[in-house]
N, C-alpha and C positions, 0 to 999 in steps of 0.2 A: 303588148305588155299588160300583164295582169294587174288589176287595181286591188288595193286593200279593201276588204269588205268586212262587214260586221259592225255592230253597234259599239263604237269606241270614240272617245273624245279626241278631237283633232284640232290642231292649231297650225296656222301657217304664218311665217315671218315674211316681210317684204324682201325683195331681192336687193333693192338699193335703199340705203339709209344715209341721209344727208349728214355730212361732217359738221362739227360745231362751228366751223368758220365759213360755212356755205350759207349765204343769205337768200339766194334765189331758189325758188321752188323747182324741184326736179320731178317732172311729170312722167307718167307711164310711157307716153310717146317719146320722150327724150331717152328713156331707158331703152326702149326698143331700137331707137335710132343709133344709140351708143353701141349696142350689141351688134347691129348691122355693120357699123363702121369697123369695129374690132374684127368682125368676121372677114371683112374685105382686106384688112391689113394682114390677117393670117393666111389668106388664100395665096397659094403659090402660083406665080405666073408662068407661062410656057416660054422660058428664055434659054432652055438647053438646046442650042443650035445643033449640037453633034447628034444627040439622041432624038431631037425634035419631039420632045414630050409635050403634049398639049397642056394648057393651063387647067388648074383645078376649077371646078364649079362648086358653088355652095349647094350641096344636095338638100339640106334642110337646116333650119334653126328651130329649136324647140326648148321650152322651159320644162325642167324636170324638178321634181320635189324629192330632196334627200330626206329620208326618215330618220328621226331621233325618237327615242321612247323615254318617257318619264314614268318611273314606277315608284309608288309610295313604299317606304320601308321604315318602319317605326316612326320617328318624328322628322324624318328627312325624305328626300326624294332622290332616287338614283337616276343617273343619265346613261342612256345606252346608245351606242352607234348602231344604227339598224343594219348595217352590212357587216359589222364585226371586224372592220379593219383595225379598230383599237380594241385592246384587251387589257385586263388588269390581272397581273400575276402576283400571287402571294404564297407564303409558306406557312404551314401550320405545324408548330413544333410539338412533338409527341412527348407526353410526360411519362416518367416511370409510373408503375402502378401505385397510385397514392392510397387507394383503398386497402391494398395489401399492407402497406405501412401502417395505416390507421388500425387495421384488425390485429396486426402483431403487437402494436403498442397497447391496445386494450388488453390482449391476452397476457402480456408480460407485466402488466401493472400490478399484479398480485403482491409482489415483493420488490424491494429496491434492487436486489441482486439481478433478477431476470430482467428487470426494466433497464438497468444499465447495460447488461449484455446485449439487449435488443438495440439500444441507441448506438452501441459500438458497432453492431452489425450494419446499421444503416448510416454510418458516418459519411460514406461517400456515395450514398444512394441518389442524393439530389445534386450531384456535381454538375450535371448537364442533362439536356433532353436526350431521349433515347433514339430519336429519328426525326425526319422531316417529311411532311406530307405537302407536296407542292401542288398547288391548284391555280387554274386560270379561269377567270370569268370573262368569257368572250363578249366583247361589245361595251363592257363597262368603262366609263370615262371618269378618271380620277384626277387628271392634270388640272391644276387650279387655273392656269392661264386659259386653257381650253374652256373650262366651265365659266370663267368670267366672260369670255368672248360669247359663249352661248347665251348667257344671261343678258347681255347687251342686246342680242337679237330677239330673245324671247320676250323682252320688255316691250318690243314693237309688234308682237304676234297678235293675230286676231283669230277668233274661234271660227272653225270651218263648219258651217251648218248645212250647206248645200253640196250636191255632187260636184266634183271638179271634172270638167270635161275637156278643158283646153290645155292641160299639162300632163306630162307623164308622171304618174304617181308611182314611184319605184317601190316594189314590194320588198320589205326587208327580209333578210335571211334570218334575222333575230326578230321574231314576231311576238305577239302578245303572250302566247303560250310559253314560248321560250323564255321571255322576260320573267314570267311568273315562276318558272322553274329556277332561273338564275337568282331571283330575289329570295326565293325560298332557300336556295343553296346558301346564299350569303347570310340569311337569318339563322340557318342551322349552324353555320361556322361561328357566328356571333354567340349562339347559344352554347356551342362547345367551348368557346373561349371563356364565356361566363361560368360554365360548369367547372372548367379547369380552375378558374380563379376561386370559385366557391370551395372546390375540393382541396385546393392548396391552403386556403384560409382555414378550412375545417381542420386540415392536418396540423397547421401551425397552432391553432387555438387549443386543439387536443394535446399536442406536445407540451405546450406551456402549462396547460391545466394539470396534466398527469405528473409533469416534473414538479410543479408547485405542491401537488399532493404528496409526492415522494419526499420533497424537502420538508414538508410539514411533519411527515412520519419521522424523518431523521431528527428534526428538531424536538419532537415528542420524545424520541428515544434519548436524545442528549439530556433533556430535562429529567427524564426518568432515571437515567444513569447518575446524574448529578444529585438527585434527591436520595437515591439508594446509597451512593458512596459517601454522601455527607453524613448519613447516619452510621455507615460502617466505620468511616474514618474517625468520626467523633467518638463512637463507642470503643473502638480499638485504641484510640489515642488515650482515652481515659484509663482503660485497663492497663495499657503498657506503661503509662505514666506512673501508675501505682507500683507496678513491678520495678520500674526504673528507680523510683524513690526508695523501695525496699533494698534494692541493690546498692544504692548510694549510701543508705543508712548503714548497711552491713560493712561496706568498705570504709565508711567514715569511722565506724567503730573499731575496725582492725587497724586503721591508720592511727586512730587515737590510742589504742592499746599498745601497739608497737612503739609509737612515739613516747608513751608513758614509760614503757619498759626501757627503752634506750636512753630516755631522758634521765631515768633513775641511775643507770650506769654512768652516764656522763656526770651526773650530780655527785655520785660517790667518788668518781675519779677527781672531780674538782675539789671535793673535800680532802681527798688524799693529797692532791697537789698543794692545797693550802697548808695541810699538816706538814708536808715535806718542806715547803718553803719556810714555814715557821721554824722547823728543826734546823734548817740550813742557816737561818738567821741567828738562831741561838748558838750554833756551832761557830759561826763567823764572829760573834761577839766574844765567845770564850777564846777563840784563837787570838782575837785582838788583845785580850787581857793578858794572855800568855806572851804574846809578842812584846807587849809593853814591859812586863816583868823581866823578860829576857833581856831587854835593852838596858834595864837598870842594874843588872847584876854584873859583878866584876868577874871577868873570865878566869882570873887566877885564883881568886878566893872562893868563888861560888861555882866551881866547875861541875860539881854534882847536880846542883839545882838547874844549872843551865842545861845539862844533858837531859834531865827529867822533863824540863819544859819543852825542849826540842822534840823529845819523843812524844810528848802530849800534842804538840802542834802537828807533828806528822800524823798521828792517829786522827786528829780532827780533820786534817786535809783529806785523808782517805775517806772518812765519813762523808765530808762534804762532796767529794767526787762521786761517792756511791749515791748520795742523795740527788745530786744533779743528774746522774744517769737515770735514776728512778723518775725525777721530774720530767725529764725528756721523754721517757717511756710512757708516763701518764699522759703527757700532752699528745703523744703520738696516738695513744689509745683513744683519747677524746676525739681527735681528728678522724680516726677510723670509724668510731661509733657514729659521729656526726655525719660522716659520708654515708655510712650504712643506712642511717636514718633517712637521709635524703634520697638515696637510691631506693630504699624500701617503700617510702612514701610515694615516690614517682612511679615505681612499679605497680603499687596498689591503685594509684590514680589511673594509670594507663589501663590496668585490668578492669577497674570500675567503668571507665569510659567505654572499653570494648564490650563489656557485659551489657551495659546500657545500650550501646550501639547495636549489639545483636538483638536486643529485645526491641528497640525502636526501629530497627531495620525492617521489621515486619510492617510497620506503619509506612515506611518509605516505599516498600514493595506495593502496598495497597494503594498509595498515592500514585505511584508509577503506572500501576495497572489501570487506575482511573483515567490518568492523563493519556494513556495509550488508546483506551477505548474511545475517549473524546476525540483524539487526533485522528483515529481511523474513520470516525464518522464525519469529522470536518473534511478530511480528504475525499471521502465518498461524496459529500455534498458538493465540494468544489469540482470533482470530476463530473458529477451528474450535471451541474450547472454549465460547465465548459462543453460537454457533449451536446447539451440542449441548445446552447448558443451557436455552436458550429452548424448544427442541422438547421436551426432556425434561420441563420444567415443564408444558407444555401436555398432553403425554401423561399425565403424573401427575394433572393435574386431571381428565381424562376417566376415568382409573382410579379416582380417588376417588369420582366420581359412579356409576360401574359397581359399585364395591364397596358403596356405600350402597344401590343398587337390589337387589343380590344379598342384602344383609343383610336388607332388607325382605322379600324372598322367603323367606329362610331362617327368618324369624320368623313367617311364616304358619303357622297351625295351632296345635294345643294338645298338651300333654305327656301324651297318652294313647296307649298302645301298642296298635295293632290290626294284625292280620295280613291282614285282608280288609275289604271295604266292609260297614259295619254300619249298620242303621237304628235310630234311637232315636226312640220315640214320646213326644211330650209331649201329655198329655190336656188337653182343654178341653170345656166344655159348650156345646152349641148349644140355645137356647131359641127355639122358633118360636111366634109369636103369630098367630092368625087372626081376621080380622073379615070375615065373608062370604068372598069369594074372594081377599082381600088377605092376604098373609103378610109378617110383619116378624120380623127376627132380632136376638136379643141373644146375645152370646157371653161366657162367663166363663172367663178363662185360668187356667192353673195358678197356684195361690195359696199364700201363706204364711198359715197359720192363727194368728190373734192371740188373746190372752186378753182377758178383760174389763178387766184393768188398772185404769186410772184411772176407767173408766166406772162401777165399782161405787160410787164415792163420790157420784155423782149419779144414783142408781138411779131416782129419780123421773122423770128426764128420758129414760130409756131406753124405746124403743119398737121395734116390728118393723123399722123402717127401719135400726136400728143393726146389724142382721144383716150388712148390707153391710160394716161395718167388721170383721166376723169374718174375712173373706177379703181378703187384700191381694195383688193380682195381682203377679207378677213383671213388671217394666215392659217389658223387651225382648220377652218372650213375648207380652205384651199387645198390643204394637205389631203383631206378626205376625198375631195373631188378629184385630185390627181390619182389617188388610189382607185377611184371608180373608173377613171380614163384607162388606167393600166388593165383593169378588169375587162374593159371592152376589147382590148387588144388581145388578151389572153384567153377569152372565152367566146368562141365564135357563135355559139347558140344564144348567149345573152346579147351579143352584139347584133345578131339578126333581129331579135325581139325589139331592141332599142331602135334599130333602123326602121323597122316596120311601123312602130308607134311614132317615130319621128317624122316619117313621111306623111302620116295622117294628120299630125298636129303641127306641121310646118307653118310657122308664122308668115312665111313668104308666100304661102298659097292663099292666105286670107286677104281679100281686097280691103277689108276695113283695117286690118293690121298693117298692110302696106301703106294705106293712107296715113295711119298714125306714125309710121316710121318716117314718112315724107315730112309731116308736120314736125316731128321731133328733130329731123335733120336741120330744118330751118331754124329752130330754137337753139340748137347747138351752134349753128353758124352765127346766130345773133350774139351768142356768148363768146364768139370769136375762137371757138375751138378749131375751126378750119376756115378757109377762105371761100369766097363766093364761087370761084372757079371749081374748087374741090366740091362744093355743094352741087353744082351743075353736073360734075362727073358722077357724083353719088346718085343723083336723080336718074341719070341715064342707066347706071347699072341697076338700080332698083326697078326701072321700067322694064327690064328684061324679064322680070317675074310676073308681069301683068300690068294692066292699066291701073 
């Protein structure tokens, strides 16, 4: 098995870490003994009577070092799985061409009309991203639970300053150069995201700035129009008011003249009416006198006088009748002339108002023209603001998505300060079983060392199999080690390299390590993980590998 070479900072975490409730010290010999016990528990016995398959033998037990790499990236450190079993996938959303939008905005800003037309053209431009660039960073670990587990281990790590000769140092498929490339790639994507943010913000700022400029122009136009029309309206109103006054004076005179003329006629008729009434009264008095005389005369004696009086009374009655007819005729004429006066005055008043209305209508037209121009600009301002708000809202939505993506990138990594790429070895044990030419592998990952705890209360039920509960694997490390085991099964060349290195570094071949295992077994027995009889059995099995 090739070892990692080159000048690189290296750390190694311990295989076994005591749990918080464990009070007794867990020594290296106890660790080796526990691994030996677990190996025996996993070894398959030759109990197939039909096929008569022989029992498995432990071919070797070796400690291997699983490589993790720490790489500085800005103010954080990225954690990589050296074998790349874990990967981080992300998508990079592609923006529409923001620079094109910016350039067209600048070109169209010469006048409000072309600027509004450009905004209308880009109304749906920022509805969504134009595509997705999917990327995968092989080996990058981002799972928070995994990182926390790793930090727990790294807290116990020690610096490796001497060559490691008694363990298999697994060469990572993701080495220092690869990590450098990957961290640069992450940095580039972070830069792209930041560039996108800056470009979108630039577009937003420019849009608001140019719109504000156009709105200022519109406001200046409105003020200019108000000033111009204030003068026009004031001047026109003054001139037209004078004309209207002349027209009013003209018609007032006509009304006065015709009123005077008709009043004269009415007055003359009233005089005639009075004269007629006076004459009628006189005739009525005369008739009354004649009637009185007539009553005083004797019909027989004064017949001629009576006849004369009767004729006179008849003549008076005829005159009174004619007078009354004339009085009625005069009264009717007075009514007709009065009505004519009213109609003529009304006609002249209406004509006056119409004439004045025609004259002052020019002022109304001027005021309507002024209001129309102001309204047109107000609508233009409102439309411009609405278009800007819609586009700004869409740009802002893309900004939020890009900020979220950048935040996710910023949160990648862990709060460990490293100045250079660092390798952190996490140890695990590889147990190889052999049956004839067949090899089978079992791996035991870095573990938390438990205490007997509640098991001491049921001591009679405790057996050798309970040694498994002594070591509680760290779950995320266990997953990676299991992936490594699958790799051994799937890659014969790699498996052969491991088998060769394992045979050379087999702890069962070392007399000193076997002695450590024996001492560790005794300590485990003293902790009552198994019985004295099981201890004796384990001694005999261990003895097969040498004194």
